[in-house]
N, CA, C and O of each residue as an XYZ file, in Angstrom:
256
protein
N    -167.718     60.177    142.607
C    -168.206     61.623    142.535
C    -169.369     61.893    143.504
O    -170.311     61.106    143.595
N    -169.280     63.043    144.236
C    -170.238     63.258    145.055
C    -171.528     63.812    144.286
O    -171.462     64.294    143.155
N    -172.656     63.695    144.996
C    -173.947     64.086    144.321
C    -173.956     65.507    143.835
O    -174.340     65.817    142.707
N    -173.495     66.402    144.779
C    -173.610     67.919    144.455
C    -172.555     68.071    143.206
O    -172.874     68.795    142.263
N    -171.476     67.482    143.206
C    -170.460     67.811    142.238
C    -171.065     67.239    140.792
O    -170.871     67.872    139.754
N    -171.723     66.140    140.810
C    -172.464     65.604    139.673
C    -173.499     66.624    139.100
O    -173.566     66.886    137.899
N    -174.279     67.162    140.032
C    -175.270     68.077    139.525
C    -174.745     69.427    138.960
O    -175.261     69.992    137.996
N    -173.617     69.913    139.686
C    -172.883     71.061    139.121
C    -172.369     70.794    137.688
O    -172.524     71.607    136.777
N    -171.740     69.592    137.545
C    -171.212     69.371    136.215
C    -172.248     69.149    135.182
O    -172.026     69.509    134.026
N    -173.328     68.600    135.501
C    -174.493     68.443    134.554
C    -175.111     69.772    134.260
O    -175.563     70.008    133.140
N    -175.147     70.700    135.288
C    -175.668     72.009    135.078
C    -174.800     72.851    134.045
O    -175.291     73.540    133.151
N    -173.406     72.696    134.300
C    -172.465     73.525    133.459
C    -172.631     72.930    132.009
O    -172.711     73.714    131.064
N    -172.684     71.615    131.810
C    -172.731     71.272    130.356
C    -173.972     71.586    129.722
O    -173.978     71.901    128.532
N    -175.135     71.527    130.466
C    -176.418     71.872    129.790
C    -176.669     73.326    129.648
O    -177.389     73.698    128.722
N    -176.117     74.244    130.521
C    -176.266     75.530    130.329
C    -175.379     76.057    129.247
O    -175.756     76.987    128.535
N    -174.216     75.491    129.105
C    -173.374     75.771    127.916
C    -174.086     75.484    126.602
O    -174.146     76.339    125.717
N    -174.651     74.212    126.475
C    -175.335     73.960    125.251
C    -176.577     74.861    125.091
O    -176.951     75.228    123.977
N    -177.138     75.169    126.103
C    -178.279     76.332    126.075
C    -177.861     77.495    125.380
O    -178.443     77.942    124.392
N    -176.676     78.065    125.993
C    -176.274     79.429    125.733
C    -175.774     79.392    124.198
O    -176.031     80.351    123.469
N    -175.121     78.377    123.757
C    -174.556     78.233    122.434
C    -175.605     78.117    121.333
O    -175.467     78.643    120.228
N    -176.738     77.344    121.729
C    -177.813     77.274    120.828
C    -178.486     78.654    120.639
O    -178.791     79.150    119.555
N    -178.675     79.209    121.897
C    -179.371     80.574    121.897
C    -178.620     81.626    121.057
O    -179.220     82.414    120.324
N    -177.184     81.602    121.205
C    -176.300     82.520    120.399
C    -176.427     82.077    118.858
O    -176.344     82.943    117.988
N    -176.611     80.845    118.552
C    -176.790     80.502    117.133
C    -178.113     81.050    116.603
O    -178.215     81.457    115.445
N    -179.136     81.051    117.485
C    -180.407     81.683    117.014
C    -180.304     83.303    116.898
O    -180.693     83.946    115.923
N    -179.761     83.798    117.969
C    -179.636     85.258    118.039
C    -178.786     85.816    116.842
O    -179.170     86.824    116.249
N    -177.662     85.179    116.496
C    -176.799     85.777    115.598
C    -176.816     85.083    114.160
O    -176.042     85.368    113.246
N    -177.803     84.144    114.114
C    -178.170     83.388    112.829
C    -176.852     82.542    112.355
O    -176.561     82.474    111.161
N    -176.197     82.002    113.211
C    -175.059     81.160    112.848
C    -175.473     79.943    112.140
O    -176.373     79.258    112.626
N    -174.858     79.579    110.949
C    -175.258     78.338    110.263
C    -174.630     77.145    111.001
O    -173.635     77.286    111.713
N    -175.186     76.076    110.826
C    -174.740     74.841    111.444
C    -174.937     73.707    110.374
O    -176.004     73.546    109.780
N    -173.802     72.922    110.177
C    -173.871     71.840    109.140
C    -173.314     70.625    109.711
O    -172.287     70.654    110.389
N    -173.970     69.535    109.454
C    -173.434     68.179    109.874
C    -173.300     67.456    108.616
O    -174.314     67.055    108.044
N    -172.052     67.238    108.100
C    -171.801     66.614    106.784
C    -172.431     67.588    105.733
O    -172.056     68.758    105.652
N    -173.412     67.052    104.926
C    -174.037     67.737    103.917
C    -175.366     68.425    104.522
O    -175.993     69.231    103.834
N    -175.730     68.125    105.676
C    -177.068     68.451    106.083
C    -176.998     69.806    106.804
O    -176.132     70.015    107.654
N    -177.903     70.713    106.464
C    -177.933     72.063    107.068
C    -179.024     71.863    108.288
O    -180.191     71.507    108.124
N    -178.449     72.143    109.436
C    -179.326     72.027    110.752
C    -180.294     73.135    110.718
O    -179.874     74.291    110.687
N    -181.627     72.866    110.721
C    -182.639     73.902    110.796
C    -182.602     74.671    112.087
O    -182.129     74.201    113.122
N    -183.142     75.924    111.977
C    -183.208     76.710    113.187
C    -183.997     76.283    114.221
O    -183.643     76.379    115.396
N    -185.134     75.777    113.834
C    -186.171     75.116    114.738
C    -185.520     74.078    115.777
O    -185.927     73.939    116.931
N    -184.433     73.358    115.196
C    -183.788     72.375    116.026
C    -183.049     73.105    117.148
O    -183.018     72.552    118.247
N    -182.459     74.272    116.989
C    -181.916     74.945    118.078
C    -182.890     75.474    119.068
O    -182.632     75.561    120.269
N    -184.072     75.841    118.498
C    -185.077     76.327    119.561
C    -185.461     75.097    120.404
O    -185.683     75.197    121.610
N    -185.527     74.023    119.784
C    -185.856     72.767    120.644
C    -184.706     72.448    121.578
O    -184.923     72.131    122.747
N    -183.428     72.533    121.050
C    -182.332     72.312    122.039
C    -182.173     73.343    123.112
O    -181.577     73.026    124.142
N    -182.712     74.698    122.943
C    -182.687     75.690    123.962
C    -183.660     75.204    124.958
O    -183.369     75.240    126.153
N    -184.745     74.772    124.567
C    -185.823     74.304    125.588
C    -185.488     73.133    126.332
O    -185.653     73.152    127.551
N    -185.021     72.070    125.737
C    -184.655     70.884    126.350
C    -183.427     70.993    127.222
O    -183.439     70.536    128.364
N    -182.366     71.590    126.708
C    -181.142     71.768    127.538
C    -181.312     72.714    128.691
O    -180.720     72.550    129.758
N    -182.198     73.785    128.437
C    -182.548     74.707    129.483
C    -183.225     73.997    130.574
O    -182.869     74.104    131.747
N    -184.178     73.289    130.188
C    -185.103     72.488    131.238
C    -184.152     71.527    131.986
O    -184.288     71.447    133.207
N    -183.222     70.806    131.386
C    -182.254     69.876    132.012
C    -181.350     70.608    132.906
O    -181.070     70.111    133.997
N    -180.856     71.767    132.541
C    -180.016     72.634    133.279
C    -180.690     73.128    134.598
O    -180.086     73.168    135.670
N    -181.934     73.486    134.437
C    -182.837     73.924    135.585
C    -183.068     72.840    136.604
O    -183.014     73.002    137.823
N    -183.341     71.675    135.948
C    -183.597     70.506    136.766
C    -182.374     70.152    137.697
O    -182.510     69.953    138.905
N    -181.169     70.090    137.033
C    -179.984     69.759    137.730
C    -179.624     70.839    138.805
O    -179.108     70.507    139.872
N    -179.906     72.124    138.500
C    -179.646     73.156    139.572
C    -180.632     72.944    140.736
O    -180.253     73.038    141.903
N    -181.877     72.662    140.409
C    -182.975     72.468    141.377
C    -182.585     71.304    142.399
O    -182.658     71.409    143.623
N    -182.155     70.171    141.689
C    -181.893     68.928    142.419
C    -180.647     69.290    143.374
O    -180.631     68.913    144.545
N    -179.757     69.932    142.888
C    -178.602     70.298    143.672
C    -178.836     71.138    144.895
O    -178.160     71.025    145.917
N    -179.853     72.011    144.737
C    -180.252     72.803    145.917
C    -181.153     72.021    146.917
O    -181.309     72.492    148.043
N    -181.775     70.812    146.554
C    -182.567     70.057    147.260
C    -181.633     68.993    148.122
O    -182.027     68.454    149.156
N    -180.481     68.806    147.596
C    -179.734     67.707    147.966
C    -178.980     67.854    149.327
O    -178.284     66.930    149.750
């Protein structure tokens, strides 16, 4: 896999995760894993981390 293709794939994955977690926060979607209710603060953390990783992959692709 070429370097630019890799960074585009990583960007698309992380931006999708970011958008889905943001929509969960915005529309107050419940999330449950087994019997555990996933707290909303975890989605905020996921938005920050996945967004940062998406940004980094976008930036690295532009540098490449």
